[in-house]
N, C-alpha and C positions, 0 to 999 in steps of 0.2 A: 129453368129449374122456378119452383115455384115461389110467390111472393112470400116473407114473410109476414107473421098473424099482427094486429095491431100490437104498440107495446113491444115490440122488439126490433132488432135490428137496428139501433144506433148506431151514428160513425163515430170511429175512434182517429185522431188525426196522428199519422205516423209521424215521429218525433225526427229531431235531427242528429242524434246520436245512435245510431243502429248498430247491431251488431247480425252474422249472420249467423245462426244455429242450425248446424248439422246436424240432425238426430239419427245414432244408429245406420248409417250407411255402411252395412257390413256385409260381406261375404255369402252369411246365412241366409240373407233376403233374396241372393242370386243363383245359388246354387242350384239346379234342377233336381237333384239328389237329397235335397232337405226339405222338411215339412214345413220349414217359414218361407220358401222359394215364391217370389211376387210373380205372376203373369207377366209381365213387362218391364224392359229395363229405360222406359222412359222417362220416367220421373225422376232416375238416376241421371239419366243425360240432361235434363233441365235444372235439377241438382246442380252440376258441373257447372251448367254455365251461369247459375245464379254467383257461386263460387268463385268463380272466375274476375263477374263482373264487381264483387265485392274486393277482390285482392288490388283488381284495376284502380278501382277509389279510394284505396287505402282504409276499406271499413276493415272492421277486425272478423274474422273467423273461428269459431267455435265449433268444434266437434264433439260426441259422444259416441262411444261406446259400450256393450254390454259385456263386463267380465265376471263369474262367480267364482267364488272360491271352491275350497277342495270339496268336493260331493255336496257341491251347492250348497255349502252351510249357509249364505250371505242369503240366499234366496226366498227363504220362508215360504208364506202360502203362495208366492207367483210363480215360484219354479214348481209347484206342486200343482196348481191349479192349469197350467201349461206348460206339458212334461217335454215338448219341443224345447224349453229353454235350457236343457240339460246339456244341448249341443255348445252351449256359450260358458261353459265351466273351464276355467284355465286361460289362460294366453293363448288362442290356437288360431289357425286359420279360417275358422268360422265367424270370428268376431272380429278378424282383420276389417280396414276401412277400406274398400273398394278404391281403385287406383282415380277414378274420374273426382274424386273432391280429397284424396289422399292429403292430410295434415301436410304442412308446410314444417320449417323445424321451428318459425316464430308462430306457430298455430297453437292455442290451449287446446289439449285434450282430455275430457272428463272420463272417467268409468262409473256407471252408473250401473245398480242392480235391480233399480223398479222404474215402470212407465214414465215418469216425469224428469226430465234433465235436472227439475230443480230438487226433487227430492233427495235426501240423503249427500247430497253434493256440495261444491261450495259456488257454483254458478250467481246465485243470490248476492253474494258478496262480491265475487267477481265485479260483476256487472254493475253493481251501486258504487263499489270503486271506482269506477272509469267513467261513471255518470250514462250509463246507458238507458236510455228511455224508450227503445224497440228493440225486439227480439225478428227479425226475417226467419221462419223455419221454413226448413227443407228437412227431406226424409223420410223415415217409414218409422210404422204404420199410421196411415189418418185417423185411424180410431184408437190408437193404441197410444202410444210413445208420443204423436206430434199433438194428439188431442189434449193429456195429461200435462204436456207442458204448455201450451197454449193455455189453458184454465190457468194453472200455476202461475203463469208470467202477469195473468189478467189480476191476478188476487195480489199478487207483489207491487200491483201500479205499473207493471209494462205493458206497452203495446206490444201485441201480438199479432204480426202479418206472415199468415200461413200462405205458402206459392202455390195455388192449386197445382199446377204443372209438376210440380215439384216434390210433391208427396203421393206415396201409391200404399195400394191395401191388396186384402185378399182378393177382392170383388171389386169392380164399377161401382155395383151399388151401396156397398159398404163405403166405401171412398166418397160417393156423392150427399150420401145422408148426412155424414159427419160433417164433410164440409158445409153442408149448408147450415147444422145444428151450429157450429163455430161459429157463421158468419151471424145467426142470429142473437147469440149470447154473449160468447167470448172473446172474437180477432176478428179480423180483417182478412178475409177469404182474397186475394188479387193474383191476374194472371202473370207469368213471368215475364213478361213483355214489360208490363205495368212496375214491377218490383225491380225491374234492370237499369229502367227510368228513374226510380225512384231512390237506386242508389248511387247512378251517377249523380242527382243532384246533391247528395248528402256528402261527394267529397270535401 
């Protein structure tokens, strides 16, 4: 991968109070018949391993899923811009979280309507109340909800660590270009092995 231009790519130290944030790992992204289906489940499998490592280390895991109200009334311009999101109207099979990262009974599941996990949810106050200083982000899509969440984390003063292997997008080119830009300006982009090692050290 190309080097960052001068003046970009400063390092942010990961903190001692992390949470793993599992973004929208819903059936809609893995159903071959659907318009949102990703080309591979590799990032889902990696996300499952990161979530398992967090649980082993007693580090909290927070999940998000997208559910729109009747007729997509709360989807605003987003659902008009991306008509494929209409499949997420109501609580249904398409916005069910995949078994590989299925929430445990003691894990928070946030419902959102827009890209960022912070926008219109209680995530900010929840993390602040728990003294969380780092969000380890897995999920989909790299260019959409993952990117928006990482940018908002930075803006709220929380370090975002995006797990390269555990996020995915429609094409590899889209995935890689967004990871490059996130690493240059907004987040630390780390491999699965490095994140699992970090989680083990944070227990």
